[in-house]
C-alpha positions in Angstrom: 0.0 0.0 0.0 1.3 3.5 -0.9 0.3 6.9 0.2 0.3 9.3 -2.8 1.0 12.9 -1.7 -0.4 14.5 -4.8 -3.9 13.9 -3.5 -3.3 16.3 -0.7 -5.1 19.7 -0.5 -4.9 22.4 2.0 -8.5 22.0 2.9 -7.6 18.7 4.6 -5.9 20.6 7.4 -7.8 21.7 10.5 -7.5 25.4 11.0 -6.9 24.6 14.7 -3.5 22.9 14.1 -0.2 24.7 14.1 1.1 22.5 11.2 0.4 24.1 7.8 1.6 21.6 5.2 1.6 24.2 2.4 3.9 26.4 4.5 6.3 23.5 5.2 6.4 22.6 1.5 6.9 26.3 0.5 10.1 26.4 2.6 11.3 23.1 1.1 10.5 24.0 -2.5 11.4 27.7 -2.5 14.5 27.8 -0.4 17.9 27.7 -2.2 21.2 26.5 -0.9 24.7 28.0 -1.5 28.0 27.6 0.2 28.0 31.1 1.8 24.5 30.7 3.2 25.2 27.2 4.5 28.3 28.4 6.4 26.4 31.4 7.8 23.8 29.1 9.2 26.3 26.7 10.7 28.1 29.7 12.3 24.8 30.8 13.8 24.1 27.4 15.3 27.6 27.2 16.7 26.8 30.4 18.5 24.1 28.3 20.2 21.1 30.0 18.5 18.1 27.9 17.4 17.6 28.0 13.6 14.5 29.4 11.9 12.5 27.2 9.5 14.0 28.9 6.4 17.5 28.3 7.7 16.8 24.7 8.4 15.3 24.3 4.9 18.6 25.7 3.4 20.5 22.8 5.1 17.8 20.3 4.1 18.2 21.3 0.5 21.9 21.1 0.5 23.1 18.4 -1.9 26.8 19.3 -2.4 28.8 16.5 -0.7 31.4 18.9 0.6 28.8 21.2 2.2 27.0 18.2 3.7 30.2 17.2 5.3 30.6 20.7 6.7 27.0 20.4 8.1 28.0 17.2 9.9 31.3 18.7 11.1 29.3 21.7 12.5 27.0 19.3 14.3 29.9 17.4 15.8 31.4 20.6 17.1 28.2 21.9 18.5 27.4 18.6 20.2 30.8 18.6 21.9 30.5 22.2 22.9 27.0 21.7 24.5 27.1 18.0 25.7 30.8 17.2 25.9 31.4 13.4 25.4 28.4 12.4 27.6 25.9 9.8 26.3 22.8 9.2 28.5 21.6 5.5 28.7 18.1 4.1 29.3 16.0 1.1 28.6 12.4 0.6 27.3 10.0 -1.5 29.4 6.9 -2.6 27.6 4.0 -2.9 30.1 1.2 -3.9 27.7 0.5 -4.3 24.0 -3.3 -4.3 23.8 -4.2 -1.6 21.4 -7.4 -0.2 19.9 -5.7 1.6 17.0 -5.1 0.1 13.6 -1.9 1.7 12.4 -0.6 0.1 9.2 3.1 0.2 10.2 2.8 -1.2 13.8 2.9 -4.8 15.1 0.4 -3.8 17.9 -2.3 -2.8 15.4 -5.7 -4.1 16.4 -6.2 -6.1 13.2 -3.1 -8.1 13.8 -4.4 -11.5 14.8 -0.9 -13.0 15.1 0.2 -10.6 17.9 0.6 -12.3 21.3 -1.2 -9.9 23.6 -0.2 -9.4 27.2 -0.4 -6.9 30.0 2.2 -7.4 32.7 0.8 -7.8 36.2 2.5 -6.2 39.2 4.6 -9.3 40.0 5.8 -9.5 36.4 6.6 -5.7 36.3 8.7 -6.2 39.5 10.5 -9.2 38.0 11.3 -7.2 34.8 12.6 -4.2 36.8 14.7 -6.4 39.0 16.3 -7.9 35.9 16.9 -4.4 34.5 18.5 -3.3 37.8 20.7 -6.4 37.8 22.2 -5.0 34.6 22.7 -1.6 36.0 19.8 0.4 34.5 18.7 3.5 36.3 16.4 5.2 33.7 13.4 3.5 32.1 10.7 4.5 29.6 7.5 2.6 30.1 5.6 1.8 26.9 1.9 1.1 26.6 -0.5 0.3 23.8 -3.4 2.7 23.4 -6.2 0.8 25.1 -8.9 1.4 27.7 -6.9 -0.9 30.1 -4.1 1.6 30.2 -5.9 4.5 31.9 -4.1 7.4 33.6 -4.7 5.7 36.9 -3.2 2.5 35.7 -0.2 4.2 34.2 0.4 6.1 37.5 0.1 2.8 39.4 2.7 1.1 37.2 5.1 4.0 37.6 4.8 3.7 41.4 5.4 0.0 41.2 8.6 0.6 39.3 9.9 3.2 41.6 9.4 0.9 44.6 11.6 -1.9 43.2 15.0 -2.0 44.9 17.4 -4.9 44.5 20.9 -4.6 46.0 22.2 -1.3 44.9 19.8 -1.2 42.1 17.0 1.3 41.7 15.2 3.1 39.0 15.6 6.8 39.5 13.7 8.2 36.5 10.6 6.7 34.8 9.6 8.3 31.4 6.4 7.5 29.6 5.5 6.6 26.0 1.7 6.2 26.0 -1.5 7.5 24.4 -2.4 11.2 24.5 -4.5 12.1 27.5 -6.8 14.9 28.5 -5.6 17.5 30.9 -7.0 15.7 34.0 -5.4 12.4 32.8 -2.0 14.1 32.5 -2.4 15.5 36.0 -3.0 12.0 37.4 0.2 10.6 35.7 2.2 13.6 36.7 1.4 12.9 40.4 3.2 9.6 40.1 6.5 11.4 39.6 7.2 10.8 36.0 10.0 12.3 34.0 9.4 12.9 30.3 6.0 12.2 28.6 6.8 11.2 25.1 4.3 11.3 22.2 5.3 10.9 18.6 3.2 12.3 15.8 4.4 9.5 13.5 3.9 11.7 10.4 3.1 15.4 10.5 1.5 15.4 7.1 -2.3 15.4 7.6 -3.2 13.5 4.5 -0.5 10.9 5.0 -1.5 10.6 8.7 -5.1 9.8 7.7 -3.9 7.1 5.3 -1.8 5.2 7.8 -4.2 5.3 10.8 -7.3 3.2 10.1 -9.0 2.8 13.4 -9.1 3.9 17.0 -8.6 7.3 18.7 -5.2 7.7 17.0 -7.1 8.5 13.8 -7.7 12.0 15.2 -4.7 14.0 13.9 -5.4 17.2 15.9 -6.0 15.3 19.2 -2.5 13.7 18.9 -0.8 16.9 17.6 -2.0 19.0 20.6 -1.5 16.3 23.2 1.7 17.9 24.6 -0.1 21.2 24.9 -2.5 19.5 27.3 0.4 18.0 29.1 1.9 21.4 29.6 -1.4 22.7 30.8 -1.4 19.8 33.3 2.0 20.9 34.6 4.2 18.4 32.8 6.9 20.6 31.6 9.2 17.8 30.3 8.0 16.4 27.0 9.4 14.5 24.1 8.4 14.6 20.4 9.3 12.5 17.4 8.4 11.4 13.9 8.5 7.9 12.3 10.8 8.4 9.4 9.8 6.4 6.4 6.1 7.3 6.3 6.5 10.5 4.3 9.2 12.7 2.9 11.9 13.0 5.5 12.5 16.7 4.7 8.9 17.5 5.5 9.0 15.6 8.8 12.3 17.2 9.9 10.9 20.7 9.2 7.7 19.9 11.0 9.6 18.7 14.0 11.2 22.1 14.1 7.8 23.8 13.7 6.6 21.8 16.7 9.6 23.0 18.7 8.7 26.6 17.7 5.1 26.1 18.8 6.0 24.8 22.2 8.6 27.5 22.8 6.2 30.3 21.6 3.3 29.1 23.8 5.0 27.8 26.9 8.6 29.2 26.8 9.7 25.6 26.9 10.9 23.5 24.1 10.7 19.7 24.1 13.3 18.0 26.3 14.0 15.4 23.6 13.4 14.7 19.9 13.4 11.0 18.8 14.2 9.6 15.3 12.5 6.2 15.0 12.9 4.9 11.4 10.4 2.4 9.9 11.4 -1.2 10.6 9.8 -4.6 10.0 6.8 -5.4 12.1 4.3 -8.2 12.4 1.4 -7.5 10.0 3.0 -4.4 8.6 0.9 -3.3 5.6 2.6 -0.5 3.7 5.0 0.0 0.9 8.4 1.6 1.5 8.3 4.4 -1.1 9.5 6.9 1.6 12.3 4.7 2.9 15.1 6.9 4.3 18.6 5.9 3.3 21.3 5.7 5.9 23.0 8.8 4.4 19.9 10.9 4.5 19.0 9.6 8.0 22.4 10.6 9.4 22.2 14.0 7.6 18.8 14.8 9.0 20.1 14.1 12.5 23.0 16.4 12.0 20.6 19.1 10.7 18.3 18.8 13.7 21.3 18.9 16.0 22.2 22.3 14.5 18.6 23.5 14.4 17.9 22.9 18.1 21.3 23.1 20.0 19.9 22.4 23.5 17.4 19.6 22.8 18.4 16.0 23.6 18.3 13.7 20.6 17.4 10.1 21.0 18.3 7.1 18.7 17.0 3.7 19.8 18.0 0.1 19.1 15.7 0.2 16.0 19.0 1.1 14.3 22.1 -1.0 14.0 25.1 -0.4 16.2 27.0 0.9 13.1 24.3 3.6 12.4 24.1 4.5 16.0 27.9 4.9 16.3 27.9 7.3 13.4 24.9 9.3 14.6 26.3 9.7 18.1 29.3 11.5 16.7 27.3 14.4 15.4 24.0 14.7 17.2 22.6 11.9 19.3 22.9 12.4 23.1 20.7 9.5 24.4 20.6 5.8 23.4 19.1 2.6 24.9 21.2 -0.4 25.8 20.4 -4.1 26.4 17.0 -3.5 24.8 14.3 -6.1 24.7 10.8 -5.3 23.3 9.1 -8.5 24.1 6.6 -8.3 27.0 8.5 -10.0 29.9 11.7 -10.3 27.8 14.2 -9.0 30.4 13.5 -11.9 32.7 14.5 -14.4 30.0 18.1 -13.1 30.1 20.5 -13.8 27.3 19.0 -17.3 26.8 15.9 -16.0 25.0 15.2 -17.2 21.4 15.6 -15.1 18.3 13.3 -12.1 17.9 9.7 -13.0 17.5 7.9 -10.1 15.7 4.6 -11.4 17.0 5.8 -10.5 20.5 7.3 -7.1 19.6 6.1 -3.8 18.2 8.8 -3.8 15.6 12.2 -5.3 14.8 15.3 -4.0 16.6 18.7 -4.1 15.0 21.0 -3.6 18.0 21.0 -6.5 20.4 24.1 -5.7 22.4 24.0 -6.0 26.1 24.2 -2.9 28.2 27.7 -3.8 29.3 28.7 -4.2 25.7 27.2 -0.9 24.7 29.1 0.8 27.6 32.3 -0.9 26.6 32.1 0.4 23.1 31.1 3.9 24.2 34.2 3.9 26.4 36.3 2.6 23.5 35.0 5.5 21.4 36.0 8.1 24.0 32.5 8.8 25.3 31.3 9.2 28.9 28.3 6.9 29.6 25.8 8.5 32.0 22.8 7.3 34.0 22.2 10.8 35.4 18.8 11.8 36.7 19.9 14.9 38.6 18.2 17.7 36.6 14.8 16.0 37.1 15.3 15.4 40.8 16.7 18.8 41.4 13.8 20.4 39.7 15.8 21.5 36.7 13.0 20.8 34.2 11.0 23.0 31.9 11.9 26.7 32.1 14.4 25.9 34.9 16.1 23.4 32.6 16.3 26.0 29.9 17.8 28.5 32.3 20.6 26.0 33.0 21.1 24.6 29.5 20.8 27.5 27.2 23.7 29.5 28.7 25.8 26.3 28.6 25.7 25.6 32.3 24.3 22.1 31.7 27.8 20.8 30.9 29.0 21.9 34.3 26.4 19.8 36.0 26.1 16.9 33.6 29.8 15.9 33.4 30.2 15.6 37.2 26.9 13.7 37.5 27.8 11.4 34.5 31.1 10.6 36.2 29.3 9.8 39.5 26.8 7.5 37.8 29.5 5.8 35.8 31.5 5.2 39.0 28.4 3.5 40.5 28.1 1.3 37.4 31.7 0.3 37.6 31.5 -0.6 41.3 28.3 -2.6 41.0 27.9 -4.1 37.5 30.8 -3.7 35.1 33.0 -6.6 34.0 36.7 -6.1 35.1 37.6 -5.1 31.5 34.9 -2.5 31.3 35.7 -1.3 34.9 39.3 -0.6 33.9 38.2 1.4 30.8 35.6 3.2 32.9 38.1 4.5 35.5 40.4 5.6 32.7 37.5 7.6 31.2 36.6 9.1 34.5 40.2 10.3 35.0 40.3 11.8 31.5 37.0 13.6 32.0 38.0 15.2 35.3 39.9 17.7 33.3 36.6 18.9 31.8 35.0 19.7 35.2 34.8 23.2 36.5 37.5 23.9 39.1 34.8 24.9 41.7 33.2 21.4 41.3 36.4 19.3 41.2 37.3 19.0 44.9 33.8 18.1 45.9 33.5 15.7 42.9 36.7 13.9 43.9 35.3 13.5 47.5 32.1 12.1 46.1 33.9 9.5 44.0 35.6 8.3 47.1 32.3 8.0 48.9 31.0 5.8 46.0 34.1 3.7 46.3 33.1 3.3 50.0 29.7 2.0 48.8 27.6 5.2 49.2 25.2 5.6 46.4 22.9 8.1 44.7 25.1 11.2 45.1 24.6 14.0 42.6 25.0 17.8 42.1 
């Protein structure tokens, strides 16, 4: 099945939405690229200023290989200047895969009779979290299908269950959510459970394409989904994540629409999204679409670099949908968060490394990076990166406008590098293999030179406290 964009007309767009497809296409079709303009835009981004839609369109329309390499190099430099070598780690935990939606690209779609449906009970959730803690995880994102079983009250309950699981030195310090859009009261209920980020992906921002891919359930309502994070903001959730599923429509349109969404949130609430995610279409049980909009690796990596330049202070997430090779390249010039040791099967973490090959009837989609968390950390250390499980900003109240106050002037690096070092020291002491531990202490020593002098004496003292088996120390 193939969505044909030429059938689109402006009348298909609700006047209530902030996405104007004609406007987006005008930027793409009418914006020209030349070397001088590209370099001016890169220089603006390196000055840590967010790019306008027209400026991002210039980069999207750049086809000269040398200029594309300059864009990527600019993204590398910007990422180092803002984030240092820090890479934040997390894991997804699927709570339930019942779903009332019928999305043509998703293994959870309601019409998929081959899918093995399950909602974890409290005991199973606890067992999954214990298995994750045994591997050293500290940050989770809980994932739910869109179904009446997964009410705001149920989501809040599962969040509290997760937070209460402690095994040895293991604990989950931040629980993020990927679930259905809620009304304002529903978001308030979930917020009270102490969540971190609430993540909702529009999938495709093109209204006509969106209608084509979504054939049943509440998710058919484009505007309800598009405005979901506005309701979250109104409910007091000032930490939100956006994303698009690349491969459903023209990647340039989706990239520019993501930036429009950033503009909207900043204009209305003075707070941009905490994260932008880049899921790319993968195989899934009962998937029922053609791949006319398949995004090549080169274009995919380029769009990540462009978004890095467009939104200097927004975290960029790339999951195990992608291969370790693609993730390694993307980390170099844009990505700041990845998952590790990922399993998408309901109850899969308890199975350990003895589980069989991936079964798409138990998963939402296929993953392409099956490395253990220890292996992911090992390879990050080999690449000169600083793995981090930090949750300090959330727990210190540095979210929303407060987060922007710290991050926009560049102060975030002063907090994040010390906190990343402390969480890596914990991982080394509690979970690392001897080989990874040796690399980890070397990385810590190397990164101490990047810490502000005023933090360094206290940081050194706190590292010694961790070596003496004290835990959960942060700035």
